[in-house]
N, C-alpha and C positions, 0 to 999 in steps of 0.2 A: 356088747363087750366094752370094757373100759379102754381109755386111751393109754397107750404105752408110756411109761415114764421117759423122760428126756434121755437119760443114760441108755436105756434100752433102745430107743430110737436111733441114737448115734451109733451104737454098736451094730445094729442091723444094717445101717447104711454102709458102714465100713466093710462088713462081711459080704454084702451083696455087690458092692460097687468096686471093691478093691480099696487100696490105700489112697484116700482122696488127697493126701498131702503130696502125692507124687504126680499128679497130673491133671488137669483141667477137664474132669469128666463133664460131658454136656448132655442135657436133656434133648428130647426130640425137637424142641423149639430153638435149639442152639444156645440155651442158657448155660453158662459155665458156672457150675455149682461152687467150685473152689474159689473162684475169683469174687464171688459174692461176699465171702467172709472178709476179704481185705477191702472191699468197696461196698459197704452196706447201703450207701445212698442210692445205688443203682436200682434197688428194689422199687423205689417210688415210680420209676419210669416203665416198669414192666406191665404187661397186660394182665387182666384177671386170669386168663388161661395159663399164662406163664407162672403167675403167682401160685395157682393151684397145683401145677405140676411140681414146682419147687417144694411146696408144703407137703405134698404126697411123698416126695422123695425123702424128706426128712422124717416122715412118719407122724406128722402132726395134722390136725383137722384142716381140711381144705374147703371150708364153707364160710359164709358171711360175705359182707361187702368188700370192695377193694380195700377200703381203709382198715377193715378188720384184718384182712390177710396181710397187708403191709405191716401193721402194728405187731401182729403175731410173729411174722418172720424176722422183723428187726430185733424183737426181744430175744428170739431164739438164737439168732446169729451173734448178738452181743453177748449172750450167756456162753456160747461156744467159745467166743474169743476170750472172754474173761476167765473161763475155766482153764484154757490153755496157758494163760498168763498167771494163774494162781490167784485171781481176784474173786471176791464175793460180790455179786451184783448189788449195786447200791439200791436198786429198786426194792430189795427185800425189806429195807427199812420202812417202806410204806405199808407193810402188813402189820396190823395191830396184833402183837403176839399175845397180849393178855386176853383178847377176845377170840383167839383161834379155837376152832372146834376140836382140834386134835394136835398132837406133837408134829404130825406130818405137815400141817399148815405152816408151821414156823420155818420149814425148810424149803418152801416153794420158791423157785427161781422166778425171775421176771417173765421168762418165756412160759413157764407152767401157768402162772397167774393169767397171762394174756390168752393162752390157748384155752384154759378152762373157762375163763370169762366169756370168750367168744362163743364157745360151745354152749354155755349155759344160756346166753342171750338168744342164740339161734333156736335152742330148744324151746324156751319160753315163748318166743315170738311165734314159733310154729304152733304151739299150744293155743296162743291167742287167736291165730288165724282159724284153727279148727273150731274154736268157740264161736267165732263170728259167723261161721257157716252153719251153726246150730248143732255141731257134733260135740259129744261129751268129751271133757278134757280134764287134765290135772288141775286146772284153775278152779273147776267146780268143787274140788276138795279143799281149796284154800278158804272159801267162804262157808258159812254154816249151812247155807241152803242153795241148791243148784239154781234156783230162780232169783237169788238175791242180787241186789245191785253191787257191782264191783267198783269201789272208789279208790282213789290214790291212797287215802288214809288206810283203808282196809288192806290193800296190798302192802303198805309200809309196815303194818304190824304183823302180817302173817307170811309174807313171801320168804323171809330169811329162813325160818324154821322149816317151812315146807320144802324149799329147795335143798336144804341140808339133808333132809331125811328121805326125800322122794327120788332125787336124781342119783344116778350111779356114782360110786365113790370117785371114779375118775373125773367126774364133772363137779366135784365139790371143792370148795376153797374156804379160806378164812373169812370171818365176818367182815373184815374191812373192804374186800372187793366185791362181796355179795351186795353191799350197799351200792357200789357202782353198777352192778348188774341190774339191781332193782330200778335204779334211776334210768338206765338205758331202756329197760322194758317199758316202764311207765311212759317214757318219751316216744315209744314206738306207736304212734297213733294209728298207722296203717295196719297194725297187727291186731287191733281189736282191744288192746289193753290201753286205755286212754285215761287221762287225768280226770276227765268228767265222768259222772256215773253212766253206766250202760243201761238205757231205759228202752227196752224193746217196744213198749206200748206207744212210744212216740214215733215209731216207724209205721207207715201205711201198709198194713198186711191184709190184703184182700185179693181173691182170685179174679174178681170181676168188678174192679173199682169204677165208679162213675165220675164224670167230670165234676170237679168241685169238692169231692170228698177229701177230707183231711184226717190225720190221726189225732186221737185224743191226747192232750197233754195237760194234766191238771195244774202244772206249774204256771201255765199261761192262760188257761181257760176257766179257772175258778172265778166266780164273782167276787169282787172286793168285799171285805167285811162290812157288816152293817155299822152305822154310826153308833157311837157310844150312847147308851141309854135306850136303844131300840130293843123292845122285847122280842125275843125269838126262841125257837126250840130247835135243837140239833138232834136229828134222828139218824141212826146208823142201822143198816141191815147187812147181815153176813151169813152165808151158808158156810158153816165152819167144818163140815164133813167130819164130825167127831170132836166134841168139846173136850173130852178127857185128853185126847192126844194134843190138842192145842194148849191146854193148861200145863201138861207135862213138859212140852217144849218151851215153856216159859215165854211165849210170844203174846199171850192175851193181855197181860197186865201192862206191858210197855205200850201196846196199841191203845188200850183204854186210857192210859195216862196222857198219851199224845193227843188223842182225838177229843177228850173231855166232852163226850156226848151227854145229852140229857136222857135219851132213851135208846136202848140197843135191842134190836130184834135178831134172834138167832134161828137158823134153820139147820136141819140135819144134825141135831145135837147127839143123837145116837145114845141117849141115856135111858135108863130104866127108872121106874118110880123110886126104887130103893136108893138110887144114886143122888137124887135131887137135893136132899137135905145136906148131905156132905158137900156137894158142889156149892150150895148157897153159902156155906160157912167160909169158903175160901175165895169168894168173890171180892171185888174191890169195895173199899169203904165208900159210903155215900149213896149206894144203890140198894137200899133196903127193900125196895119193892120189886119182887121178881115173881114171874108166873110161868109155870112150866107144864107142858103136856107131852107125854111119852107114848110110844106105840105099845099097845098091849097084845096085838095080834101077832107081832113079830118083834121079839125083844132085841134091844140094841139097834133099832132101826128108826129112821125118820126122826121125829121129835122137833118141837119148836119151843121158843121161850121169848119173853119180853122182860127186860131188866131196866128199871127206871128210877131216876131220882125223884120224879113226881109220883105222888100217890094217886092212882086213877079212881074215878068215881065208881066204876064197876069192872068186872072181868068175866069173860065168857070163854069156854073151851069148846072147840069144834064148831060144827054147823048145826048141831041139834038133830042130826040124822045119823042113826046108828051105823048104817052101811058105810058112812064116810068118816066116822069119828074114832075108829079103832087104831089108827096109825099115828095119832098125835100131830096132825098137820096144821092146826089152826089155833091161835090165841088172839083174842080181841080185848083191848082195853078201851075204856071210855074216859076221855078227858073233857074239860069244860066246853071246848069248841069243836071237837071232832072225835070220831072213832078211829082207832088205829088197829089194823089187822095184820098180824104177822103170819104169813102163809108159806107152806111148802107144797106146791102143786105136784100131784103124782106124775112121775115120769112115765111116758108110754111104754118104756121098757124095751128090752131086746126082742126083736121080731115084732115090735109094735103090739105086743100081746095085751096091753092095757089101753090102747088107743081108743077103742070104743067106749070103755068106761070113762075115760078122761073127757071126751068131747060130748058125750050124750048124758052123762050123769054129774061128774064133779064140777066142770066149768059152769053149767047152767045152775047147779045148786049154789055154788059160791056167788054167782051173779045175783040170784034171787035174795040171798042172805044180805048182800051189800045193799041191794035196793030197799030192803026192809029197814036196815039201819039208817039209810040216808033220809028216810021220812022224818027223822028227828034231828040229825046232825050230818054234816059232811063226813066223808069216809076217806081214809088213806089205806090203801092196800100195798104192803111191801113184802119182799121176800124173793125166793127162788121160784119164779112162775113157770120155769121149764118150757119156755117158748122164745125162740129168736124170731121176733115178729116180722122183720123185713130182711131183704138181702143184705142191707148195710150192717145188720146185726150178727153176721156170721162170716167167717173167713172164706169158707168154700160152699157157697149156696148150691151150686150145681151138683156137687158130690154128696149132698146131704138131703136131697129131696125126700127120701124115704127113711131118714134117720129121726129117731125120737127127738122132739123139740123143734123140728123144722119141717114137718110134713105140712102139706097144704091144709089138711084137716085141722091141725092144731092152730095154725096161723089164722085160719078163718074163724075158728072158735074164739080165739083171743080177741079178734076184732069184733065179733058179734056180741060176746058176753060182757066185754069190758069197755073197749074204746067207743063202740057205737052207743053205749049207754051213758056217755058223757064223761068217762074217766080219762084223765090226761096222763100220758106217758111223759113225766116231767123232764127226764133227761133228753128225750128226743125233741121236745118242744124247745128246750134251751139250746140244744146242739143239733140242728136239723141235718147237717151234712157231715157229721163227725163219726168216724169209726172208732168206737170204744167198746171193749169186751169186758166181761166180768167172770168168765169161766174159760179155763184152759185145761184140756184133758191131760192126765198124767202120762198116759200111754205113749204118746209121741213127743213129749217134751214141748207141747205147744206154747207154754208160757215164755220160753226163751226166744221164740220166733214170733210171738204175738199172733199165733193162729188160734183164735178163740171164738167164743159165742157171747152175746149179751143175753143172759137169761134172768137177770135180777133187776127188779124195777121198784120204783115208787110211783104208783098210780094214785091220783088224787081227784076228788070230786071237782067238777068244773067250777063250782061256786067258790072254791078256795085256791084255785090255780094261780090267781094273781098275788097270793100271799107267799108263794114259793120264791125265796130269795136265791137259792142255789140248789142244783141237783147235780151230783158229781159221783165219780168213780175213784176208788183208791187202789190203782193197779199195783202199787209198790208194796202193798201189805201181803205178805206170804203166810203160809201155814195151812192153807186149804187149796183145793183146786178152783175155788171161787175167791174173789176178792170182795171187800166190803164196798157198799155204796152209801151215799149220804144225802140227806135233805135238810136244808135250813129253811124253817118256816117262820115267817113274821107273824106275831100274835096281835 
């Protein structure tokens, strides 16, 4: 329900309490309502309980801090006094009439502005508190993506229009004091709306944290850039969970421009062969070398790709085994000094229906394929490997012992077929005690609370592990249930 207009509030008080000019009506706490009008300064000395009783008596919102209540009541009583003397409140001059959203705004009194401002601040602060607790809120509709970072600048550009349209009419006001509301909300650090970006990945989110574990923060944990003139290669890998959707949302090109990678590996593109040429035409300039494989057994499913500035020496698709190569899960390119494999390892699926296939067929076949390649050059395997290898790699290890991606069988297979064969988990070697995730399920809004899994990797042959300059995660990049990961390799 909307807040009653001041005139309506005044009349209701008169009708329910009798003629207030005749007599010193008192509230339960002994507060003389009539005397407050002649001695407004007394409000400052009242308790919060008394202030709320008075506010309720006048039919105005009784919430907020003591300062809010004092300010609201002072304005209200001053307006009452001015009205009785035939004066127009001087505070009306502070409202920017040219920017008012409706004719009604131009007639707001000081009390109405103060009351509505207090109500609006309270409402938005409450919204912020809900967001901080991981609950959906109106603030999520202010930004383009529920998982996006909320900054002071983003609020500054969007809060005004959103509040004007989303809040009930009784809580709307002119542009001039919405600016004040915005500033108060931004200043409310304890409400979860703070001037610094909200970065959930910088919070340690784990149900069974060990001593010494710390959350991953790319701002402070990235390796400093290489010296000018040092030859290097920047590789990015990203499970995009549908490339068409990512391109349609116009997120891909901004990401590509910002990261300026040399090679990009994509998984779960969900393309069909007929889509590839069209997609190639709308990719960013400078990456003329792109190699795609799509699922033919189930259309619009799986799919991997490598997009590169550098022209590779050779390209291979799949493992060379028919039983494994119908879902478009592997692309390999050969460069001068290494092979790069972009892989999307099969998920064991609901009810672990593909677990046996995964650990007895796919993993050993991929391992043998890598072993054969390594006879001529070092190998880099990247992509969504669908395994959180250790407890540090998943928010809730105990609750996911029989979940695809964290079963004992999958973790043992990961160790046996890759790590024990000499391949180095580059992120874990660089960050041994760091909790960093690359996947957050949509179902429970895990990204907002950083309840995730680390499923995406750069594994490299031990012979080139010392050439890895940086292995990192980009948790701020949205558009998929996975985020990109990066590797900078010295040449």
